[in-house]
C-alpha positions in Angstrom: -16.1 13.8 -5.6 -13.7 11.6 -7.5 -14.7 9.8 -10.4 -12.8 6.8 -10.2 -11.6 6.5 -6.4 -14.1 5.6 -3.6 -13.3 6.0 0.2 -15.2 4.7 2.8 -14.2 4.9 6.8 -15.7 2.4 9.4 -14.6 1.7 12.8 -11.5 3.3 12.2 -10.6 1.5 8.8 -10.7 3.5 5.4 -11.1 1.4 2.1 -9.7 3.0 -0.6 -11.0 1.6 -4.0 -10.2 1.8 -7.4 -13.4 2.1 -9.6 -13.0 1.7 -13.3 -13.6 -1.8 -13.2 -14.3 -1.4 -17.3 -10.8 -0.6 -17.5 -9.6 -3.4 -15.0 -8.8 -0.3 -12.9 -6.4 0.6 -15.2 -4.7 4.0 -14.2 -5.2 7.3 -15.7 -3.3 10.3 -14.5 -6.6 11.6 -13.1 -6.8 8.9 -10.9 -3.4 9.4 -9.4 -4.6 13.0 -9.0 -7.5 11.2 -6.8 -5.7 9.1 -5.1 -2.8 11.6 -4.2 -5.7 14.0 -2.6 -7.5 10.8 -0.8 -4.2 9.5 0.9 -3.8 13.4 2.1 -6.8 13.6 3.5 -6.3 10.2 5.4 -2.7 10.8 6.7 -4.1 13.6 9.1 -7.4 11.7 10.1 -6.5 10.5 13.8 -9.8 8.6 13.3 -8.8 6.5 10.5 -6.4 3.6 12.0 -5.9 1.7 9.1 -6.3 1.9 5.5 -7.1 -1.1 2.8 -6.4 -0.3 -0.6 -8.2 -2.8 -3.2 -9.8 -2.7 -6.8 -13.4 -2.6 -7.7 -14.5 -5.8 -10.1 -12.2 -8.6 -10.8 -9.1 -6.6 -10.8 -7.1 -4.8 -8.3 -5.2 -2.4 -11.1 -3.8 -3.4 -14.6 -1.2 -0.5 -14.4 -1.3 2.3 -16.5 -4.2 2.6 -19.1 -2.1 2.3 -22.4 -4.8 2.2 -24.4 -6.6 5.3 -23.2 -6.9 8.5 -25.0 -3.5 10.2 -24.8 -4.5 13.3 -22.5 -5.8 11.2 -20.5 -2.4 9.1 -19.5 0.2 10.4 -17.6 3.1 9.8 -20.4 1.4 11.2 -22.9 4.3 11.8 -25.6 3.8 16.1 -25.8 7.2 16.6 -24.8 10.1 14.5 -22.5 9.7 17.6 -19.9 6.0 17.4 -19.5 5.6 13.5 -19.5 8.5 14.2 -16.8 6.6 16.6 -14.4 3.2 14.4 -14.8 5.0 11.2 -14.0 6.9 12.8 -10.8 3.6 14.1 -9.6 2.2 10.4 -10.4 4.8 8.6 -8.3 4.5 10.6 -5.1 1.5 8.6 -4.9 3.1 5.5 -4.7 5.7 7.4 -1.8 2.5 8.6 0.1 1.0 4.7 0.5 4.3 3.8 1.3 5.0 6.6 3.9 1.3 6.4 5.1 1.6 7.1 9.1 -1.3 4.1 9.3 -0.4 0.9 8.3 -1.8 -0.4 5.0 -3.5 -3.4 3.4 -3.3 -4.2 -0.4 -6.1 -6.5 -0.9 -5.4 -7.7 -3.8 -8.9 -8.9 -5.8 -7.5 -10.0 -9.2 -5.2 -8.6 -11.7 -2.2 -6.7 -10.4 0.2 -5.6 -13.0 2.8 -3.2 -13.7 2.2 0.0 -11.6 -0.6 -1.6 -10.1 2.0 -4.1 -8.6 3.9 -1.0 -7.6 0.9 0.4 -5.8 -0.1 -2.8 -3.8 4.3 -3.6 -3.2 4.4 0.0 -1.4 1.7 -0.9 0.9 2.6 -2.9 4.5 0.7 -5.8 4.3 -0.6 -7.7 0.5 -3.6 -10.1 0.9 -4.3 -11.9 -2.8 -7.3 -13.9 -4.0 -6.9 -17.3 -5.1 -7.7 -15.6 -8.6 -5.1 -13.0 -8.4 -2.7 -13.1 -11.0 1.0 -10.8 -10.9 2.9 -9.6 -13.8 5.6 -6.5 -13.6 5.0 -6.3 -17.0 6.9 -3.2 -17.8 9.7 -4.7 -19.9 7.3 -6.0 -22.1 5.9 -2.9 -23.0 9.5 -1.5 -23.4 9.5 0.6 -20.6 12.0 0.3 -17.4 9.3 1.0 -14.8 7.8 3.5 -12.3 6.1 4.5 -9.2 9.1 2.6 -7.3 8.0 -0.9 -7.9 11.5 -2.1 -8.2 12.9 -0.2 -5.3 9.7 -1.9 -2.8 10.0 -5.3 -4.4 14.0 -4.7 -4.1 13.4 -4.8 -0.4 10.6 -6.4 0.2 11.8 -10.0 -1.8 15.8 -9.3 -2.2 17.8 -8.1 -5.4 17.8 -11.3 -7.3 14.3 -11.8 -6.6 13.2 -8.3 -8.1 15.1 -9.1 -11.2 13.7 -11.8 -11.8 10.4 -10.4 -11.9 11.9 -7.5 -13.6 14.0 -8.5 -16.2 12.0 -11.8 -16.9 8.1 -10.3 -17.1 5.7 -13.3 -16.9 2.3 -14.1 -15.3 2.1 -15.8 -11.9 -0.8 -16.8 -9.5 -1.1 -16.5 -6.2 0.5 -19.3 -5.0 3.9 -18.2 -6.4 3.5 -14.7 -5.0 2.8 -16.6 -1.8 6.0 -18.3 -2.2 8.3 -15.1 -3.4 6.9 -13.5 -0.1 4.9 -11.2 -2.3 1.8 -11.7 -0.5 1.1 -13.1 3.1 -2.1 -15.0 2.5 -4.0 -16.0 0.1 -8.0 -16.4 0.4 -11.0 -17.4 -1.9 -11.8 -14.3 -3.8 -15.2 -14.1 -2.0 -13.8 -14.1 1.4 -10.9 -11.2 0.3 -13.0 -8.2 2.0 -13.4 -10.5 5.2 -9.7 -11.5 5.5 -8.5 -8.2 5.1 -10.9 -6.0 7.4 -10.0 -9.2 9.9 -6.3 -7.9 9.6 -7.4 -4.6 9.8 -9.4 -4.8 12.8 -6.6 -6.6 14.5 -4.2 -3.7 14.1 -7.2 -1.1 14.8 -6.9 -2.8 18.6 -3.5 -1.6 18.9 -2.3 1.3 20.6 -2.5 3.6 18.1 0.5 5.8 18.9 2.5 3.0 19.5 1.7 1.7 15.9 2.7 4.6 14.1 5.5 4.9 16.0 6.6 1.4 14.9 5.7 2.3 11.4 8.2 4.9 11.4 10.9 2.5 12.9 10.2 0.2 9.7 10.6 3.0 7.5 13.8 4.4 8.7 15.2 0.8 9.7 15.6 0.3 5.6 17.7 3.2 4.9 19.0 4.9 8.0 22.6 4.1 9.8 22.2 1.9 12.8 23.6 5.1 14.8 20.8 7.6 13.6 18.4 4.9 13.8 18.8 4.3 17.0 18.6 8.2 18.1 14.9 8.4 16.2 14.0 4.6 17.9 14.8 5.6 21.6 13.2 8.6 21.3 9.8 7.3 19.7 10.3 4.4 22.5 10.3 7.1 25.8 7.1 8.8 23.8 5.4 6.1 23.8 5.9 5.0 27.2 4.9 7.9 28.6 1.1 7.8 26.7 -2.1 7.1 28.6 -2.2 4.0 26.4 1.2 2.5 27.4 0.0 2.7 31.1 -3.6 1.3 30.0 -1.8 -1.9 28.6 0.4 -2.0 31.6 -3.0 -2.0 33.6 -4.7 -4.4 31.4 -2.2 -7.3 31.8 -1.9 -7.4 35.4 -5.8 -7.5 35.3 -5.7 -9.8 32.6 -8.1 -8.1 30.5 -8.4 -6.3 27.0 -6.8 -3.2 26.9 -8.8 0.1 25.5 -7.0 2.2 23.9 -7.7 6.0 23.3 -4.8 6.9 21.1 -3.6 9.4 24.1 
C-alpha cells in the first residue's frame, strides 16, 4: 500500500493522486518510490487507456519537501555520491511519466512549483484550476533544477520562455500559464476533475493501439532525425492499418456511427 500516492481505475482511466495535503503534496523520497511503482504497474495495464495525475487538497505539488527530516528527502547532504544516486532514481519518475504509453493529463488543482512543475510538464496535457499558482522556484532556493523540468519546458514553450521562467523565477497564475502555453485549459476549481475526466473520456474513445503508436511518434519527433523518425512512423502506421480497430473505424465511417474499439 502506498502511503502518499493513491491510484484508482475506472472506465479505462487511472487517477493517480499525490496525497500529502498537510505538506501541500511536497515530494519525499518515499513518494518518488511510490510514484515509480505506480507508473510501472500502469504502463503494462491494457485496461488503462489514460492516466490523470493530480494532488489532494488545495495544492498540486509544491516540489521537494525541503523542510522535512533529511532522512525523508532525496537530497540529504550525507555525501555527494549518495545524493546523486537518490536524485537520479527520483528523476526517473519524471522520465517514466513522459514515456508512459498511455496519454497523460496533469490536473493542476493548486500550487505547482519546483519538482511539482517538472512533473506537470512531463504530462501530455495540463489543465489548471483558476486558483492554480506556478513557480519554477529552483533558483530562489539556490538550486539549478531537477526532474527534467528545463528539458520539458524548453520543448513545450521554447528556449526563450524557459529561460524567462527558470532564470527569473516568480509566481504566476493560471491566466499567465495559459498565455505561455503551459496549460491548455483553465476551469473553476470545483470543475477541474470533471474537465480532466471529460478529456480522458474523449481519449478512451479512440483506438488504443493507434493512440499509443501516435504518442511514440510524438516522443520520437522531439529527438530523432527525420530519416530515423520516418522508419518508425511507417512501421507504426502499417501495424495500425492491419488492426481490427482500423477496420472498425472504416466501417463506422461508412455506416455513420460511432466506432467500438477493442484494442485489437
